C-alpha positions in Angstrom: -83.3 35.6 -140.9 -85.2 37.8 -143.0 -82.6 37.0 -146.1 -84.3 33.9 -146.1 -87.6 34.7 -146.4 -87.0 34.8 -150.6 -86.3 31.0 -150.5 -89.4 30.5 -148.6 -91.5 32.7 -150.2 -91.1 31.9 -153.4 -91.6 27.9 -152.6 -94.7 29.0 -151.5 -95.3 31.3 -154.2 -94.5 28.6 -156.7 -96.7 25.9 -155.2 -99.5 28.1 -154.5 -99.3 29.2 -158.2 -99.0 25.7 -159.3 -102.4 25.0 -157.1 -103.9 27.8 -158.6 -103.3 26.4 -162.0 -104.3 23.1 -161.3 -107.6 24.3 -159.3 -109.3 25.4 -163.2 -109.4 21.7 -163.5 -110.4 20.9 -159.9 -113.3 18.3 -161.6 -110.9 15.9 -162.1 -110.2 13.9 -158.6 -106.3 13.5 -159.2 -105.8 17.2 -159.9 -108.5 17.8 -156.8 -105.9 16.1 -154.7 -102.7 18.1 -156.3 -104.2 21.1 -155.6 -104.7 20.2 -151.9 -100.8 18.8 -151.6 -99.4 21.9 -153.3 -101.7 24.4 -151.2 -100.9 22.5 -148.0 -97.0 22.2 -148.8 -97.0 26.1 -149.7 -98.5 26.9 -146.6 -96.1 24.5 -144.3 -93.2 26.6 -146.1 -94.9 30.1 -144.7 -95.3 28.1 -141.3 -91.7 27.2 -141.4 -90.4 30.5 -141.8 -92.9 32.2 -139.6 -91.7 29.6 -137.0 -87.9 30.3 -137.5 -88.2 33.8 -138.1 -90.0 33.9 -134.1 -87.0 31.6 -133.0 -84.2 34.0 -134.7 -86.0 37.2 -133.6 -86.7 35.9 -129.9 -89.8 37.3 -129.8 -93.2 37.5 -131.7 -92.5 38.3 -135.7 -95.7 40.9 -135.1 -94.3 44.5 -134.5 -93.7 45.3 -138.4 -95.9 45.8 -141.3 -93.8 42.9 -143.2 -94.3 40.5 -140.2 -98.0 41.2 -139.6 -98.7 40.3 -143.7 -96.8 37.3 -142.9 -99.8 36.3 -140.3 -102.1 37.6 -142.8 -101.3 35.5 -145.6 -101.2 32.5 -142.9 -104.6 32.7 -141.5 -106.0 33.5 -145.4 -104.8 30.3 -146.4 -106.3 28.6 -143.2 -109.9 30.3 -143.7 -110.0 29.1 -147.3 -109.0 25.8 -146.7 -111.1 25.1 -143.9 -114.4 26.5 -145.9 -113.2 24.4 -148.8 -113.0 21.1 -147.2 -116.5 21.8 -144.9 -118.4 22.8 -147.9 -117.0 22.0 -151.0 -116.3 25.4 -152.2 -112.8 25.0 -154.7 -113.3 28.8 -156.0 -113.2 29.6 -152.1 -109.9 28.1 -151.8 -108.4 29.4 -155.1 -109.5 33.2 -154.0 -108.0 32.7 -150.2 -104.9 31.6 -151.6 -105.0 33.9 -154.3 -104.9 36.8 -151.7 -102.5 35.2 -149.2 -99.9 35.0 -152.5 -100.5 38.5 -153.0 -99.4 39.7 -149.6 -96.3 36.9 -149.7 -95.0 38.7 -153.1 -95.7 42.1 -151.4 -93.3 41.5 -148.5 -91.0 40.1 -151.5 -91.0 43.3 -153.3 -91.1 45.3 -150.1 -88.8 43.6 -147.7 -88.5 45.4 -144.3 -85.3 45.6 -141.5 -86.0 43.1 -138.6 -84.4 43.9 -134.8 -84.7 41.7 -132.0 -85.6 44.6 -129.7 -89.2 45.4 -128.6 -90.4 48.9 -127.3 -91.2 49.1 -123.7 -94.9 49.3 -125.3 -95.0 46.5 -127.2 -93.6 44.4 -124.4 -97.4 43.7 -122.8 -99.3 40.4 -122.2 -101.6 42.1 -124.1 -99.2 42.2 -127.5 -99.6 38.9 -129.1 -103.7 38.4 -128.8 -104.1 42.2 -130.1 -102.2 41.4 -133.3 -103.3 38.0 -133.8 -107.1 38.8 -133.4 -106.8 41.5 -135.6 -104.9 39.6 -138.3 -107.9 37.1 -137.9 -110.5 39.6 -138.5 -108.2 41.3 -140.9 -108.3 37.8 -143.0 -112.1 36.9 -142.7 -113.1 40.6 -143.7 -110.7 40.1 -146.6 -112.1 36.5 -147.6 -115.5 38.0 -147.4 -114.7 40.7 -149.5 -113.7 38.1 -152.1 -116.8 36.5 -151.8 -118.5 39.8 -152.7 -116.2 39.9 -155.8 -117.4 36.9 -157.3 -120.8 37.5 -156.4 -120.6 40.9 -158.3 -119.1 38.2 -161.1 -121.9 36.1 -160.8 -124.8 39.0 -160.8 -123.7 40.5 -164.1 -123.9 37.0 -165.2 -127.3 36.5 -163.9 -126.9 33.8 -161.5 -128.2 33.6 -157.9 -126.1 35.6 -155.3 -128.3 34.7 -152.3 -126.0 32.2 -151.2 -123.1 33.7 -151.5 -124.2 36.8 -149.7 -125.3 34.7 -147.3 -121.9 33.5 -146.7 -120.1 36.2 -146.8 -122.6 37.7 -144.1 -121.8 34.6 -142.1 -117.8 35.5 -142.6 -118.2 39.0 -141.5 -119.9 38.1 -138.5 -117.1 36.3 -137.8 -114.8 38.8 -138.4 -116.4 41.3 -137.0 -116.1 39.4 -134.0 -112.4 39.4 -134.0 -112.3 42.8 -134.8 -114.3 44.0 -131.6 -111.7 41.9 -129.7 -109.2 43.6 -131.6 -110.5 47.3 -130.3 -111.4 45.9 -127.0 -107.6 44.3 -126.1 -106.1 47.6 -127.9 -108.0 49.8 -125.3 -107.2 47.5 -122.6 -103.4 47.8 -123.6 -103.4 51.7 -124.2 -104.4 51.8 -120.8 -101.6 49.7 -119.4 -99.0 51.6 -121.7 -99.9 54.9 -121.8 -102.5 55.4 -119.3 -105.6 56.0 -121.0 -107.9 53.8 -123.2 -109.0 55.9 -126.0 -107.4 59.1 -127.6 -108.6 59.2 -131.0 -105.1 58.7 -132.3 -104.8 58.2 -136.3 -104.4 54.6 -136.0 -107.3 54.4 -133.0 -109.5 56.6 -135.4 -109.4 54.6 -138.3 -110.0 51.4 -136.4 -113.0 52.6 -135.5 -113.7 53.6 -138.6 -113.1 50.1 -139.9 -115.2 48.9 -137.2 -118.3 51.2 -137.7 -118.2 50.4 -141.7 -118.8 46.8 -141.3 -121.1 47.6 -138.7 -123.2 49.5 -141.5 -123.0 46.8 -143.5 -124.7 43.9 -141.1 -127.5 47.1 -140.7 -127.7 47.2 -144.4 -127.8 43.7 -144.8 -130.8 43.0 -142.4 -132.8 46.2 -143.2 -132.5 46.2 -147.0 -132.0 43.0 -147.9 -132.9 43.2 -151.7 -130.2 45.8 -152.4 -127.7 43.2 -153.2 -125.8 45.2 -156.1 -125.2 48.0 -153.1 -124.3 45.1 -150.5 -121.3 43.9 -153.1 -120.1 47.3 -153.5 -120.2 48.0 -149.6 -118.1 44.9 -149.2 -115.4 46.0 -151.8 -115.3 49.5 -149.8 -114.9 47.9 -146.4 -112.0 46.3 -147.8 -110.5 49.3 -148.9 -111.4 50.8 -145.5 -109.9 48.2 -143.8 -106.6 48.3 -145.5 -106.0 52.2 -145.1 -106.7 51.5 -141.3 -103.8 48.5 -141.5 -101.4 50.0 -143.7 -102.5 53.0 -145.6 -102.4 55.2 -142.6 -98.2 55.1 -142.5 -98.8 57.3 -145.5 -100.9 60.1 -143.7 -98.9 62.9 -142.6 -100.6 62.6 -139.3 -99.7 59.3 -138.7 -95.9 60.5 -138.2 -97.3 61.5 -134.8 -98.6 58.6 -134.1 -97.8 56.5 -130.8 -98.5 53.5 -132.6 -95.8 53.8 -135.3 -93.1 51.5 -134.1 -90.9 51.2 -137.1 
């Protein structure tokens, strides 16, 4: 089934690319409608592939890195579109769609082999909720970093970034909540699979570091609200830590002995 990903991915990428181009002229109502239509059809193409892959594999497509990237793009678009429609932030949809497009293209450039089998540790009731809440958390936190990037640009243009940072804060709060749930679900799953809640495995360690970094960001925002430049840089740093925890850890020598390496 993964052989068909190229078709669905190129369709999504092409439509999202057109939507991004048209978004430069978002002030016109007809163009605005085209952006929405193209972006939604691109999203539906990605959704169709996820559903077909799930049926073909006869298991939730959440085991490999490539499969989780599909879900990441999926949730990135949903978050971007909902915020855009609710608060009328065209740039928010564009930024979210661009990041979703990047991860779709990563899957095109680095395809993976998928099997129908799941190792015993993954045959758990915690498998799906753990992965899903983490992907939702990563999507929210990734979007918060995009907001931080825009805030940094606006700050250099001597524009007010107060509202942007408040939006970033709200997004971080939601993402952090899901991140915390992911840690809890992971601990419960570990207890079921290996008999212990936490062992400071490399993956667990970096997951905790990610959680701690975003916790520090929230404390920084609360106790030093005037240091806006530091806040935007901290969001970028936090997202880098998140990426290491997600897939960068796989390139570290210590990860080879991790019980979290499944593929």
